[in-house]
C-alpha positions in Angstrom: -42.7 32.5 -47.6 -45.2 35.4 -47.9 -44.0 38.7 -49.2 -44.3 41.3 -46.4 -45.0 44.0 -49.1 -47.9 41.9 -50.4 -49.2 41.4 -46.9 -49.1 45.1 -46.2 -50.8 45.9 -49.5 -53.8 43.6 -48.5 -53.9 44.3 -44.8 -57.5 45.5 -45.0 -58.5 42.3 -46.8 -57.9 39.9 -44.0 -60.1 37.0 -45.1 -58.9 37.2 -48.7 -55.3 37.2 -47.7 -55.8 34.4 -45.2 -57.4 32.3 -47.9 -54.5 33.1 -50.3 -52.0 32.0 -47.6 -53.9 28.7 -47.2 -53.7 28.1 -51.0 -49.9 28.9 -50.8 -49.3 26.4 -48.0 -51.2 23.7 -49.8 -49.2 24.5 -53.0 -45.9 24.1 -51.1 -47.0 20.8 -49.6 -48.6 19.2 -52.6 -46.6 20.5 -55.5 -43.2 21.3 -54.0 -43.0 18.7 -51.2 -42.2 21.2 -48.6 -43.4 20.7 -45.1 -43.0 22.1 -41.6 -43.9 20.5 -38.3 -46.1 23.5 -37.3 -48.1 23.5 -40.6 -51.5 21.8 -40.7 -51.9 18.7 -42.8 -53.0 19.2 -46.4 -56.4 17.6 -45.8 -57.0 20.1 -43.0 -55.9 23.0 -45.2 -58.4 21.8 -47.8 -61.2 21.7 -45.2 -60.2 25.2 -44.0 -60.2 26.6 -47.6 -63.7 25.1 -48.1 -65.0 26.7 -44.8 -63.6 30.1 -45.8 -65.1 29.9 -49.3 -68.4 28.6 -48.1 -69.0 30.8 -45.0 -66.8 34.0 -45.2 -67.7 37.1 -47.1 -65.0 37.0 -49.7 -64.5 39.7 -52.3 -63.8 37.7 -55.4 -62.0 40.5 -57.2 -59.6 41.1 -54.4 -58.9 37.4 -53.9 -58.3 37.0 -57.6 -55.8 39.9 -57.5 -54.0 38.5 -54.4 -53.8 35.0 -56.0 -52.5 36.5 -59.2 -49.9 38.6 -57.3 -48.8 35.4 -55.5 -48.8 33.4 -58.8 -51.3 31.0 -57.4 -54.3 31.5 -59.8 -54.0 28.2 -61.7 -53.2 26.1 -58.6 -56.1 27.7 -56.7 -58.4 27.0 -59.7 -57.4 23.3 -59.6 -58.0 23.1 -55.8 -61.4 24.7 -56.3 -62.2 22.0 -58.8 -61.1 19.3 -56.3 -63.2 21.0 -53.6 -66.2 20.7 -55.9 -65.6 17.0 -56.1 -64.7 16.2 -52.4 -66.8 18.8 -50.6 -69.5 19.5 -53.2 -68.5 23.2 -53.4 -71.0 24.8 -55.8 -70.4 27.5 -58.4 -71.9 30.2 -56.3 -69.0 29.8 -53.8 -66.2 29.6 -56.3 -64.4 32.9 -56.5 -62.5 31.8 -59.6 -63.3 29.4 -62.4 -62.3 25.8 -61.5 -59.7 24.1 -63.7 -59.6 20.4 -64.4 -56.5 19.4 -66.3 -53.6 17.0 -66.0 -52.1 19.0 -63.2 -55.4 18.8 -61.3 -55.3 15.0 -61.8 -51.7 14.9 -60.2 -52.8 17.0 -57.2 -55.9 14.8 -56.8 -53.8 11.7 -56.8 -51.5 13.2 -54.1 -54.5 14.0 -52.0 -56.0 10.6 -52.5 -52.7 9.0 -51.4 -52.8 11.1 -48.3 -56.3 10.0 -47.5 -55.7 6.3 -48.1 -52.2 5.9 -46.7 -52.3 4.8 -43.1 
């Protein structure tokens, strides 16, 4: 799932790479319908992403580069927008510009269905 070469390239940027991995897992679950019994639920991953963004010392430039290398920039921008709605994540804690478009709406709908489905 995660390119070992990419992981080695960012070995000194543990928090940024961990955050990118969380975005990647969320992308697989919400946009590609992949799952694995050992993975956290998408709602838990959203909460984890929020905590890292809010409380860890993230280098925004390094994170942006990692997300770009993993081809997750737009997806991550959509998730950051959703975090601003659900968790009130503020601009100062957004390492990339949030994106609110039709794909954001689709992701939000999937998340809402997860929350409201018993």
